[in-house]
Backbone bond lengths (Angstrom), bond angles and torsions (degrees), N, CA, C in turn:
res aa  C-N    CA-C-N  psi(-1)  N-CA   C-N-CA  omega(-1)  CA-C   N-CA-C  phi
1 R - - - 1.467 - - 1.519 112.18 -
2 G 1.315 115.84 -23.89 1.461 118.65 -179.16 1.499 112.84 -81.79
3 G 1.351 118.64 -0.25 1.470 120.11 -178.55 1.498 111.38 -69.59
4 R 1.354 114.04 157.12 1.461 119.95 -179.26 1.516 109.88 -85.31
5 G 1.265 117.04 139.71 1.459 123.01 179.72 1.505 110.47 -99.27
6 P 1.311 117.45 -169.42 1.473 121.67 179.40 1.512 110.31 -68.34
7 V 1.304 113.51 164.27 1.470 119.22 -177.07 1.514 109.63 -62.44
8 G 1.325 115.49 129.52 1.455 120.94 178.52 1.505 113.89 79.11
9 G 1.327 118.56 0.75 1.450 121.53 -177.41 1.507 110.42 -103.46
10 K 1.310 115.18 -164.16 1.445 120.93 -178.04 1.515 110.26 -70.48
11 G 1.273 116.64 132.62 1.463 121.21 -179.48 1.497 113.18 92.92
12 D 1.325 118.45 -2.94 1.457 120.94 178.98 1.508 107.96 -83.91
13 S 1.340 116.35 118.25 1.461 120.82 -177.35 1.509 112.34 -83.27
14 R 1.346 116.02 -9.71 1.463 118.25 -177.87 1.525 108.57 -80.96
15 P 1.331 118.45 132.65 1.474 120.53 178.29 1.513 109.46 -65.53
16 K 1.328 115.02 145.24 1.451 120.26 177.97 1.508 109.62 -66.52
17 G 1.314 115.52 136.72 1.452 120.44 177.85 1.487 113.82 79.51
18 G 1.352 118.55 -0.91 1.443 120.56 -179.75 1.513 112.22 -78.37
19 P 1.323 115.51 175.46 1.486 119.82 -179.36 1.526 110.37 -67.62
20 R 1.300 115.26 147.47 1.456 121.23 -178.93 1.518 109.56 -89.28
21 P 1.317 116.23 143.50 1.477 118.36 177.31 1.510 110.76 -65.57
22 A 1.344 114.64 158.28 1.467 119.73 179.85 1.518 109.57 -62.64
23 G 1.332 116.44 136.56 1.461 121.65 178.84 1.493 114.30 82.72
24 F 1.363 117.57 -0.17 1.460 120.12 -178.36 1.522 108.82 -81.83
25 A 1.375 116.23 132.49 1.462 121.47 178.83 1.508 108.46 -113.66
26 G 1.257 116.26 123.92 1.447 120.86 178.77 1.511 111.39 -92.32
27 S 1.329 115.28 -173.23 1.462 120.04 178.89 1.508 109.73 -78.81
28 A 1.313 114.52 166.05 1.462 118.96 -178.52 1.510 110.99 -65.03
29 S 1.351 117.04 -33.59 1.465 119.85 -177.86 1.507 110.95 -69.33
30 E 1.339 118.39 -26.21 1.461 121.19 -178.50 1.508 112.06 -86.39
31 T 1.366 116.96 -29.15 1.458 118.20 -174.12 1.506 112.78 -110.67
32 G 1.324 118.62 -18.38 1.459 121.36 -174.76 1.502 111.72 -93.16
33 P 1.313 116.34 -168.35 1.461 122.70 179.55 1.519 110.59 -72.58
34 P 1.299 117.60 -179.98 1.473 121.40 -178.45 1.520 111.38 -57.08
35 P 1.340 115.42 156.37 1.475 119.85 -176.27 1.516 114.01 -54.95
36 G 1.298 119.06 -30.11 1.461 120.59 -177.35 1.506 113.21 -66.07
37 N 1.318 119.38 -21.73 1.465 122.54 -176.94 1.517 112.24 -108.38
38 N 1.336 118.57 18.33 1.467 120.31 -177.41 1.519 112.07 -60.21
39 H 1.324 118.31 -40.30 1.460 121.41 -175.82 1.525 110.43 -64.11
40 H 1.341 115.08 -45.36 1.471 118.81 -179.35 1.522 110.79 -67.45
41 W 1.286 117.32 -34.64 1.465 119.72 -179.61 1.531 110.65 -67.09
42 K 1.334 116.79 -43.61 1.463 119.64 179.48 1.516 111.03 -64.53
43 S 1.347 117.00 -40.82 1.462 119.54 179.18 1.505 110.91 -63.41
44 G 1.320 117.10 -41.22 1.462 119.74 179.26 1.511 111.98 -66.06
45 A 1.337 116.46 -39.76 1.462 119.25 179.52 1.520 110.93 -65.20
46 Q 1.341 116.21 -41.27 1.473 119.56 179.67 1.518 110.50 -65.41
47 Q 1.350 117.13 -40.48 1.456 120.80 -179.53 1.514 111.18 -64.13
48 S 1.367 117.00 -42.22 1.468 119.50 179.57 1.512 110.81 -65.46
49 W 1.352 118.10 -33.74 1.467 120.62 178.21 1.524 110.96 -67.45
50 Q 1.347 116.17 -42.52 1.451 119.36 178.61 1.512 111.90 -64.23
51 D 1.342 116.00 -40.06 1.458 119.08 179.70 1.519 111.62 -63.91
52 S 1.336 116.69 -35.93 1.462 119.31 -177.63 1.517 112.18 -69.73
53 W 1.351 118.15 -26.22 1.465 120.97 -177.92 1.522 112.89 -103.83
54 Q 1.317 117.68 -2.10 1.455 119.88 -179.06 1.519 110.63 -74.16
55 V 1.357 115.77 132.81 1.465 121.78 179.87 1.514 107.97 -105.47
56 P 1.305 118.61 135.00 1.472 120.16 179.69 1.520 111.41 -58.12
57 V 1.333 115.43 144.66 1.464 120.11 -179.75 1.515 111.21 -61.95
58 A 1.331 116.98 -32.87 1.464 120.59 -178.39 1.512 112.52 -65.08
59 A 1.347 117.26 -17.18 1.462 119.37 -179.25 1.517 112.01 -71.46
60 Y 1.333 117.79 -21.90 1.459 121.48 -179.88 1.529 109.75 -103.23
61 P 1.328 118.06 138.62 1.473 119.39 176.97 1.523 110.80 -69.32
62 A 1.310 115.63 153.98 1.458 120.28 179.28 1.517 110.29 -63.93
63 A 1.322 116.25 140.32 1.464 120.70 -179.03 1.526 109.95 -64.52
64 A 1.325 116.20 130.89 1.455 120.63 -179.54 1.518 109.72 -71.53
65 P 1.337 117.47 144.10 1.468 119.13 178.13 1.518 110.92 -65.60
66 T 1.316 115.55 151.92 1.450 120.61 -179.87 1.521 110.31 -61.49
67 P 1.340 119.54 120.45 1.458 120.33 -176.40 1.517 111.09 -68.16
68 R 1.313 115.61 143.55 1.437 120.13 176.33 1.525 109.24 -77.61
69 R 1.317 115.45 163.77 1.448 120.50 -178.09 1.518 108.98 -117.13
70 P 1.319 117.84 88.84 1.465 119.49 -175.72 1.518 113.03 -65.57
71 L 1.337 118.36 -34.39 1.460 119.75 -179.72 1.524 111.00 -67.33
72 A 1.336 116.87 -41.72 1.463 120.29 178.16 1.527 110.83 -65.21
73 A 1.342 117.01 -40.31 1.462 120.28 178.65 1.527 110.31 -66.43
74 Q 1.315 116.58 -39.76 1.464 119.90 179.17 1.526 111.73 -64.41
75 W 1.335 116.94 -45.83 1.465 120.33 -179.15 1.526 111.25 -68.00
76 R 1.326 117.84 -34.00 1.463 120.60 175.30 1.522 110.17 -63.39
77 F 1.331 117.31 -40.52 1.467 121.37 178.17 1.527 110.68 -65.16
78 V 1.329 117.07 -38.37 1.463 120.67 179.03 1.523 110.98 -65.17
79 C 1.325 116.92 -46.29 1.462 120.75 -175.64 1.522 112.82 -73.00
80 R 1.323 117.29 -38.45 1.457 120.01 -174.41 1.518 113.71 -87.25
81 I 1.328 118.18 -30.99 1.460 121.08 -173.44 1.523 111.62 -112.39
82 L 1.315 117.01 -58.45 1.461 119.81 -173.63 1.519 112.17 -65.69
83 Q 1.325 117.09 -40.61 1.458 119.69 -179.11 1.532 111.43 -64.98
84 R 1.311 117.03 -29.35 1.456 120.81 178.73 1.530 111.67 -67.65
85 H 1.332 116.78 -29.85 1.462 121.51 -178.44 1.529 112.06 -111.01
86 A 1.303 117.17 21.85 1.466 120.61 -179.45 1.529 110.46 -69.11
87 P 1.337 118.80 148.58 1.467 121.38 -177.20 1.523 113.92 -84.19
88 E 1.338 118.96 -0.05 1.463 120.55 -177.99 1.526 111.45 -76.61
89 E 1.321 115.62 138.41 1.457 123.13 175.28 1.519 108.25 -119.53
90 R 1.309 117.27 129.97 1.461 122.06 -177.07 1.538 110.14 -65.97
91 V 1.327 117.10 131.68 1.455 123.36 178.87 1.521 108.22 -95.24
92 R 1.322 116.50 118.06 1.457 121.68 178.60 1.531 111.61 -113.42
93 D 1.329 115.93 -23.06 1.467 121.10 177.39 1.525 107.23 -132.50
94 I 1.322 117.07 102.87 1.457 121.18 -174.23 1.517 111.31 -61.64
95 R 1.320 118.81 -43.64 1.462 121.63 -175.26 1.525 112.51 -66.27
96 R 1.314 117.58 -26.51 1.462 120.23 179.48 1.521 113.06 -94.79
97 Q 1.309 118.29 -29.50 1.461 120.67 -172.37 1.521 114.42 -103.12
98 V 1.315 118.68 -25.50 1.470 121.62 -175.86 1.522 109.39 -100.00
99 H 1.362 115.19 131.57 1.458 121.15 -178.16 1.531 109.67 -131.48
100 L 1.315 114.43 168.64 1.454 120.71 178.54 1.532 110.14 -60.36
101 G 1.327 116.80 134.59 1.460 121.40 179.40 1.509 114.89 81.92
102 D 1.324 118.29 3.62 1.468 120.70 -179.74 1.527 111.02 -71.74
103 H 1.311 113.75 147.81 1.463 122.36 172.67 1.526 107.32 -93.06
104 V 1.322 116.50 113.00 1.455 121.32 -178.29 1.526 109.29 -115.43
105 V 1.320 115.88 155.66 1.460 121.66 -179.99 1.523 108.73 -143.68
106 V 1.307 115.75 139.02 1.458 122.56 175.35 1.522 107.79 -109.17
107 Q 1.323 116.58 125.78 1.458 121.77 179.75 1.516 110.09 -109.65
108 Y 1.328 114.67 132.88 1.459 121.49 178.60 1.530 107.00 -108.75
109 A 1.328 115.54 106.65 1.461 120.19 -171.06 1.517 112.08 -64.32
110 W 1.338 118.09 -43.98 1.461 120.81 -174.55 1.521 111.88 -70.77
111 E 1.336 117.43 -31.31 1.460 120.51 -178.72 1.521 112.33 -93.40
112 M 1.330 117.77 -5.25 1.456 122.53 -178.84 1.536 110.89 54.58
113 S 1.332 116.33 40.69 1.459 121.64 -179.25 1.518 109.55 -130.52
114 E 1.329 115.49 171.46 1.453 121.34 -178.86 1.518 109.56 -154.83
115 Q 1.341 115.98 160.79 1.456 122.89 -179.90 1.525 108.55 -136.61
116 H 1.351 116.55 125.61 1.461 122.41 -177.98 1.522 110.07 -104.87
117 G 1.340 115.38 148.74 1.453 120.49 177.71 1.518 111.53 -160.30
118 I 1.345 116.28 169.69 1.457 123.34 179.14 1.529 108.62 -117.34
119 V 1.326 116.15 131.60 1.463 120.83 178.05 1.525 108.41 -72.30
120 C 1.323 116.79 117.50 1.466 121.75 -176.59 1.514 112.78 -104.92
121 S 1.330 118.11 -12.05 1.459 121.04 -178.56 1.518 109.61 -152.29
122 T 1.350 115.37 133.92 1.458 122.39 177.30 1.530 108.55 -135.37
123 P 1.320 118.91 168.51 1.472 120.47 179.27 1.523 113.48 -57.87
124 A 1.333 117.34 -33.42 1.460 120.09 -177.86 1.521 112.20 -105.92
125 G 1.344 117.17 6.61 1.459 119.55 -176.53 1.508 112.42 -117.30
126 E 1.308 115.31 -160.21 1.461 122.61 -177.21 1.516 109.90 -72.32
127 A 1.332 117.50 133.78 1.463 121.67 176.29 1.509 109.38 -93.16
128 H 1.330 115.16 148.73 1.466 120.59 -178.49 1.522 108.58 -107.87
129 G 1.351 116.23 93.39 1.461 119.78 175.64 1.509 112.34 88.16
130 A 1.319 116.38 152.30 1.463 121.38 -178.44 1.521 111.98 -66.05
131 R 1.315 117.96 -32.82 1.463 120.60 -178.65 1.527 110.59 -61.39
132 H 1.326 117.31 -36.74 1.453 120.67 -179.49 1.515 111.49 -74.59
133 R 1.332 118.33 -31.66 1.458 120.90 -179.63 1.523 111.98 -69.47
134 T 1.319 117.10 -28.27 1.458 120.37 -178.96 1.516 112.99 -90.05
135 D 1.312 117.14 -7.96 1.467 120.95 179.50 1.525 108.79 -87.57
136 R 1.319 117.89 112.88 1.454 121.96 -175.88 1.521 112.57 -90.30
137 Q 1.327 116.41 -14.28 1.458 118.73 -177.28 1.522 111.31 -80.08
138 D 1.318 118.12 -40.69 1.462 122.76 -178.27 1.516 108.52 -120.38
139 T 1.319 116.57 106.71 1.455 120.77 -179.65 1.518 112.50 -103.32
140 Y 1.340 117.53 -5.72 1.465 122.12 175.12 1.528 108.12 -106.37
141 W 1.345 115.22 130.18 1.459 120.74 -179.43 1.505 109.64 -129.65
142 V 1.323 115.03 146.08 1.465 122.10 -174.83 1.520 109.70 -126.72
143 I 1.330 116.14 133.15 1.466 121.91 172.94 1.520 107.70 -101.20
144 H 1.323 116.32 128.59 1.470 121.14 -176.83 1.519 109.66 -147.86
145 W 1.331 115.37 162.84 1.461 122.05 178.38 1.519 108.49 -94.23
146 S 1.329 115.39 122.91 1.459 120.51 -179.93 1.517 108.82 -156.08
147 S 1.341 115.77 141.94 1.466 121.71 179.16 1.525 111.43 54.98
148 A 1.334 116.08 43.62 1.468 124.01 174.53 1.525 113.67 64.52
149 R 1.330 117.08 27.10 1.470 119.63 176.27 1.521 109.14 -162.62
150 L 1.345 115.35 163.20 1.460 120.85 175.66 1.516 109.68 -79.38
151 Q 1.324 114.55 138.82 1.459 120.19 179.92 1.524 109.37 -134.13
152 C 1.327 116.08 153.60 1.455 122.78 175.58 1.525 108.04 -114.50
153 T 1.321 116.50 121.05 1.460 122.22 -173.44 1.526 109.67 -131.81
154 A 1.322 116.33 143.54 1.457 120.26 174.52 1.526 109.90 -61.49
155 L 1.314 116.53 140.83 1.464 120.89 -176.70 1.524 111.82 -59.70
156 S 1.321 117.31 -36.90 1.464 119.58 179.14 1.530 111.26 -62.89
157 Q 1.310 116.78 -37.92 1.466 120.43 177.24 1.522 110.83 -76.16
158 F 1.321 116.91 -36.87 1.460 122.05 179.53 1.531 111.03 -61.50
159 A 1.334 116.80 -38.96 1.466 121.45 -176.70 1.516 113.08 -93.65
160 N 1.305 118.60 4.38 1.453 121.53 -176.79 1.535 111.35 -64.44
161 G 1.320 116.08 127.85 1.464 120.80 176.85 1.504 115.45 85.09
162 G 1.327 118.56 1.13 1.457 120.61 -178.47 1.517 111.89 -138.54
163 D 1.327 116.07 -176.04 1.460 123.08 178.76 1.526 108.46 -102.42
164 L 1.333 116.69 128.35 1.458 121.96 -176.20 1.522 110.26 -91.01
165 Y 1.354 114.74 132.97 1.459 121.88 178.00 1.529 109.31 -129.76
166 R 1.311 114.80 157.64 1.456 122.62 174.19 1.526 108.38 -116.78
167 V 1.328 116.88 130.67 1.459 121.36 -178.76 1.523 108.70 -86.99
168 A 1.323 116.31 124.50 1.464 122.46 -177.33 1.529 110.00 -89.72
169 Y 1.324 115.66 137.02 1.459 123.34 176.03 1.522 108.29 -118.38
170 P 1.365 117.27 153.96 1.465 128.51 -0.01 1.529 111.32 -72.76
171 L 1.332 114.33 161.44 1.451 121.09 178.72 1.523 109.31 -144.46
172 W 1.315 114.63 168.32 1.466 120.78 -179.17 1.525 109.84 -107.78
173 A 1.310 115.93 131.28 1.462 121.75 170.08 1.519 107.27 -97.14
174 C 1.308 115.85 124.98 1.461 120.87 -170.69 1.520 110.60 -129.51
175 S 1.310 115.30 143.28 1.463 122.85 173.12 1.519 107.32 -119.80
176 C 1.332 117.02 121.60 1.463 120.37 -173.79 1.516 110.45 -148.58
177 Y 1.330 114.90 172.08 1.460 123.31 174.50 1.521 108.79 -111.28
178 A 1.319 116.73 131.01 1.462 121.04 179.07 1.522 109.84 -79.00
179 P 1.333 118.09 136.26 1.466 120.38 178.95 1.520 111.37 -75.10
180 F 1.342 116.57 151.76 1.460 121.39 174.96 1.518 110.72 -71.15
181 S 1.321 116.49 -40.66 1.449 121.23 -175.46 1.523 110.12 -85.97
182 S 1.324 115.77 143.38 1.465 120.01 177.71 1.519 111.63 -68.06
183 A 1.337 117.45 -20.62 1.458 121.23 179.09 1.524 112.07 -92.98
184 G 1.332 117.65 -3.68 1.453 121.11 -178.68 1.520 112.59 -81.66
185 K 1.316 115.86 168.30 1.452 122.79 178.07 1.525 109.57 -109.70
186 P 1.329 118.03 147.76 1.469 119.93 179.03 1.517 111.49 -68.58
187 H 1.289 115.46 156.68 1.464 122.64 177.31 1.522 107.84 -101.32
188 V 1.339 117.72 106.13 1.464 122.52 -177.19 1.521 109.29 -82.25
189 E 1.318 115.44 123.49 1.459 120.75 -179.47 1.521 112.65 -102.64
190 E 1.344 116.29 -33.05 1.463 120.25 -175.68 1.529 108.87 -154.59
191 E 1.333 117.46 143.22 1.457 121.69 179.47 1.530 109.67 -150.83
192 H 1.344 115.09 136.98 1.466 120.68 -178.22 1.525 108.92 -141.53
193 L 1.318 115.89 138.23 1.460 121.93 176.50 1.526 108.96 -86.39
194 L 1.341 116.42 126.67 1.461 122.19 179.56 1.523 108.56 -111.15
195 E 1.328 116.68 117.89 1.454 122.85 179.80 1.523 109.56 -109.41
196 A 1.318 116.07 140.45 1.462 121.20 -175.57 1.521 111.43 -81.78
197 R 1.328 114.93 146.63 1.446 120.70 171.18 1.531 109.34 -79.32
198 S 1.305 117.40 175.17 1.460 120.59 -179.03 1.525 109.97 -64.59
199 D 1.333 116.08 154.16 1.462 121.06 -177.18 1.527 112.00 -59.57
200 E 1.334 117.18 -40.16 1.461 120.52 -178.61 1.524 111.03 -66.70
201 V 1.308 117.20 -39.43 1.469 120.75 178.66 1.524 110.26 -65.86
202 V 1.322 117.20 -42.13 1.460 120.54 179.55 1.526 110.63 -62.80
203 A 1.349 117.05 -46.64 1.464 120.57 179.82 1.523 111.39 -62.19
204 K 1.321 116.64 -38.38 1.465 120.54 179.15 1.527 111.20 -63.70
205 H 1.313 117.28 -42.57 1.470 120.87 -177.31 1.533 111.51 -71.33
206 V 1.330 118.21 -38.88 1.462 118.50 -179.28 1.527 111.01 -70.23
207 N 1.330 117.66 -36.51 1.466 120.02 176.99 1.520 111.30 -67.09
208 A 1.341 116.64 -38.39 1.461 120.25 177.57 1.524 110.92 -67.25
209 A 1.336 117.36 -38.49 1.463 120.32 178.90 1.517 111.27 -65.03
210 L 1.336 116.66 -38.40 1.465 119.76 177.58 1.520 111.80 -69.52
211 R 1.314 116.42 -42.45 1.458 120.44 -176.59 1.534 111.89 -68.10
212 N 1.324 116.72 -40.38 1.464 120.88 -175.50 1.527 113.26 -95.99
213 S 1.317 117.53 -5.88 1.485 121.27 -175.72 1.519 110.46 51.32
214 S 1.323 114.92 46.12 1.462 120.84 -172.36 1.522 113.97 -98.10
215 W 1.324 117.35 1.74 1.461 118.50 -177.38 1.516 110.10 -115.08
216 S 1.333 115.33 141.25 1.470 121.24 175.85 1.521 108.32 -143.15
217 P 1.320 118.76 145.70 1.474 121.58 -176.61 1.516 112.13 -76.32
218 S 1.315 114.47 156.62 1.466 121.58 174.95 1.521 111.82 -119.76
219 W 1.338 117.97 -10.96 1.462 121.60 178.48 1.515 110.44 -84.36
220 G 1.314 115.13 155.38 1.457 120.21 176.78 1.514 113.58 -80.29
221 Q 1.309 118.18 -14.36 1.456 124.26 177.67 1.522 107.47 -149.36
222 A 1.335 116.72 168.57 1.470 122.69 176.20 1.521 112.45 55.27
223 A 1.329 116.83 47.03 1.463 119.89 178.81 1.520 111.60 -64.76
224 D 1.334 117.78 -34.09 1.466 120.39 179.06 1.525 111.66 -65.95
225 L 1.334 117.56 -37.20 1.457 121.50 176.57 1.530 110.68 -69.52
226 E 1.307 117.63 -39.94 1.467 121.24 176.84 1.524 111.02 -60.00
227 F 1.330 116.78 -42.69 1.463 121.25 178.64 1.525 111.13 -60.43
228 C 1.322 117.15 -45.51 1.462 120.85 -177.93 1.526 111.64 -66.66
229 L 1.321 117.55 -44.00 1.460 120.00 -179.90 1.527 111.12 -64.05
230 E 1.311 116.41 -38.99 1.467 119.60 -179.94 1.527 111.41 -70.43
231 M 1.313 118.16 -40.76 1.460 120.83 179.38 1.529 111.23 -68.55
232 K 1.314 117.65 -37.03 1.464 120.85 -177.68 1.529 112.40 -73.65
233 T 1.328 117.49 -37.86 1.463 120.77 -172.53 1.524 113.53 -108.68
234 G 1.315 117.89 -17.24 1.455 120.87 -177.99 1.509 113.73 90.04
235 E 1.328 117.82 -26.33 1.463 121.26 -178.94 1.517 108.95 -162.77
236 I 1.329 116.13 138.27 1.460 121.27 176.20 1.521 107.53 -101.76
237 A 1.334 116.26 109.66 1.459 120.11 -175.37 1.520 112.67 -76.63
238 L 1.321 118.00 -16.20 1.459 121.50 -177.21 1.523 109.94 -66.14
239 S 1.323 116.75 131.39 1.461 120.33 -177.82 1.524 112.55 -73.01
240 G 1.324 117.52 -26.89 1.456 120.86 -179.96 1.514 111.95 -101.27
241 E 1.312 116.55 -148.46 1.453 123.16 -179.19 1.523 110.49 -116.56
242 V 1.327 115.47 157.68 1.458 121.95 170.22 1.523 107.17 -98.47
243 H 1.324 117.22 125.29 1.457 121.55 -172.56 1.528 111.19 -95.96
244 T 1.311 115.17 143.05 1.454 121.87 179.98 1.528 110.52 -87.13
245 R 1.330 116.10 172.08 1.465 121.09 178.67 1.518 111.73 -62.36
246 A 1.337 116.93 -37.15 1.464 119.74 -179.84 1.518 111.09 -62.04
247 T 1.328 117.05 -40.04 1.461 120.61 179.14 1.520 111.26 -71.03
248 L 1.319 116.83 -44.95 1.460 120.61 -176.54 1.522 113.15 -69.28
249 S 1.316 117.53 -23.62 1.464 120.31 179.85 1.523 112.67 -86.91
250 S 1.329 117.43 -9.55 1.463 119.51 -175.40 1.522 113.94 -125.23
251 T 1.332 118.77 -18.01 1.458 121.74 -174.27 1.512 110.28 -138.35
252 V 1.326 116.32 135.99 1.459 121.05 174.31 1.520 108.10 -78.31
253 V 1.317 116.80 126.03 1.467 121.51 -178.36 1.523 109.28 -119.77
254 E 1.310 116.21 146.60 1.451 120.69 176.36 1.532 110.12 -144.97
255 P 1.314 118.62 122.26 1.456 124.40 -8.02 1.525 110.97 -78.20
256 L 1.307 115.89 169.47 1.455 122.96 -178.01 1.523 109.15 -89.83
257 G 1.342 117.05 126.67 1.458 121.53 178.79 1.510 111.07 -99.51
258 C 1.330 117.59 131.81 1.463 121.25 -177.12 1.522 109.71 -147.66
259 I 1.323 115.98 165.75 1.453 122.22 174.13 1.525 108.20 -122.11
260 L 1.349 116.23 138.87 1.457 122.79 -174.97 1.523 109.64 -131.12
261 R 1.307 116.15 145.50 1.453 120.75 -179.63 1.528 110.56 -85.64
262 G 1.332 114.67 169.46 1.454 120.13 172.43 1.512 113.20 97.23
263 A 1.332 115.11 168.70 1.456 121.79 -178.48 1.521 112.90 -90.89
264 R 1.323 117.96 -11.03 1.466 120.94 -178.09 1.517 110.82 -82.59
265 R 1.300 115.69 138.34 1.462 120.92 175.43 1.528 110.47 -62.08
266 P 1.326 118.11 145.75 1.467 119.05 176.84 1.522 113.36 -57.76
267 S 1.342 117.25 -35.04 1.458 119.56 179.02 1.524 111.16 -65.50
268 K 1.327 117.47 -34.82 1.467 120.72 176.21 1.527 110.72 -76.91
269 L 1.336 115.68 -36.08 1.458 120.31 -179.72 1.520 111.65 -64.34
270 F 1.346 116.30 -40.65 1.464 121.15 -179.17 1.519 112.38 -87.13
271 G 1.340 117.07 -8.67 1.453 119.58 -179.47 1.509 113.64 77.29
272 V 1.317 117.01 26.07 1.465 121.33 178.43 1.515 107.94 -130.60
273 G 1.303 115.83 164.99 1.453 120.91 178.86 1.501 111.60 -107.10
274 P 1.340 118.49 145.68 1.460 120.81 178.37 1.514 110.84 -68.93
275 T 1.319 116.40 148.34 1.457 122.33 178.91 1.508 108.92 -123.71
276 P 1.325 117.54 157.74 1.466 119.31 178.69 1.511 111.28 -59.16
277 A 1.318 115.33 145.93 1.463 120.42 -179.14 1.514 110.56 -66.16
278 G 1.316 117.15 143.83 1.454 122.89 178.88 1.497 110.72 -144.07
279 N 1.321 116.02 170.89 1.454 120.50 -178.28 1.523 111.69 -83.43
280 A 1.328 117.79 -26.85 1.463 120.84 -176.14 1.508 109.61 -103.03
281 S 1.323 116.16 140.59 1.456 120.64 177.74 1.521 109.13 -75.68
282 P 1.341 117.97 148.43 1.459 120.82 -178.42 1.513 111.84 -69.64
283 A 1.338 115.10 164.25 1.463 120.28 179.71 1.520 110.05 -65.10
284 G 1.346 115.73 139.26 1.443 120.85 179.78 1.512 114.42 88.24
285 F 1.329 117.64 4.49 1.447 121.75 -179.66 1.517 109.28 -124.20
286 V 1.321 117.17 178.34 1.460 121.13 -177.00 1.516 109.18 -60.31
287 P 1.329 119.07 113.81 1.460 121.59 -175.39 1.514 112.23 -84.07
288 A 1.321 114.86 161.14 1.458 120.03 -177.81 1.522 112.29 -68.40
289 Q 1.345 117.96 -26.79 1.462 119.37 -177.47 1.519 113.01 -67.92
290 W 1.354 118.45 -10.85 1.450 119.84 176.14 1.521 110.88 -74.23
291 A 1.338 117.22 -9.17 1.464 119.48 -179.89 1.518 111.64 -60.16
292 A 1.358 116.12 -38.18 1.456 118.87 -178.54 1.525 112.05 -80.82
293 A 1.349 116.03 -36.37 1.457 119.49 -174.40 1.509 113.47 -93.98
294 G 1.349 118.23 -33.10 1.445 120.44 -172.66 1.501 115.39 -114.73
295 G 1.309 118.45 1.90 1.446 119.88 178.37 1.506 112.93 75.26
296 V 1.330 117.31 53.80 1.450 120.73 -179.40 1.512 108.42 -82.02
297 A 1.313 115.67 132.92 1.449 121.35 176.13 1.499 110.01 -102.38
298 G 1.293 117.31 141.41 1.457 121.71 179.01 1.502 110.98 -89.92
299 H 1.340 114.85 -153.58 1.460 119.48 -178.46 1.525 109.76 -61.56
């Protein structure tokens, strides 16, 4: 019963009409204008409060545009376009599909990596060394670049843990720019037709390169692929490099080097025409300024 009630009600010890204590806030009807103007008074009070807390727009910097994702656009182009026209053919029967001098590649799906090599010995072809001729378990041998040197490995060991493919020739070596948009077309900068030499000539050159240690890579990546292309064709006319899946999935490159199957030029295949080589990438493609921000690799 001794509790205090509402203002002016039962239990209020303050006399009616007396002075209000410091910090006491009454109702709007007691402190504001007449009841007829309550709506306008509340609107004015709310407006003055908003004005007091409003910050000028100039105080905040302009919102930066949403950055594009060149690596995602590049990998989408690789998976949707380049992989569809890749020159690799899946090997399901080694004795029927693999021959002397063939360019073979093992792809490891989970690691996004691959290993290229040249078949240097088959049951019906040239044998590499007496040790290989006496081995009845592995009659296919592959020469490949690994650990900074050429090595000769049994095909069964070479393909262990991955999917074996055979690269079909002739093929096109292409240098292009991947479009940002999924509906865009690539910008072809350079294209060359690579034709294979005879199987016996290829096997002879790879065995000589292994025996004499006379070959060394010139590319910054994919040395095993460079070795195979050079041994198969005799010369790589492409001025840049051909990039592997591991490189294309982790680094933005400009221009992008790839190999494509078929007799049609990449510029005809993509429905675009080749343009003279330049230092700057065209509009709508991976720009050079991504080199500092996105890790763009050059030739």
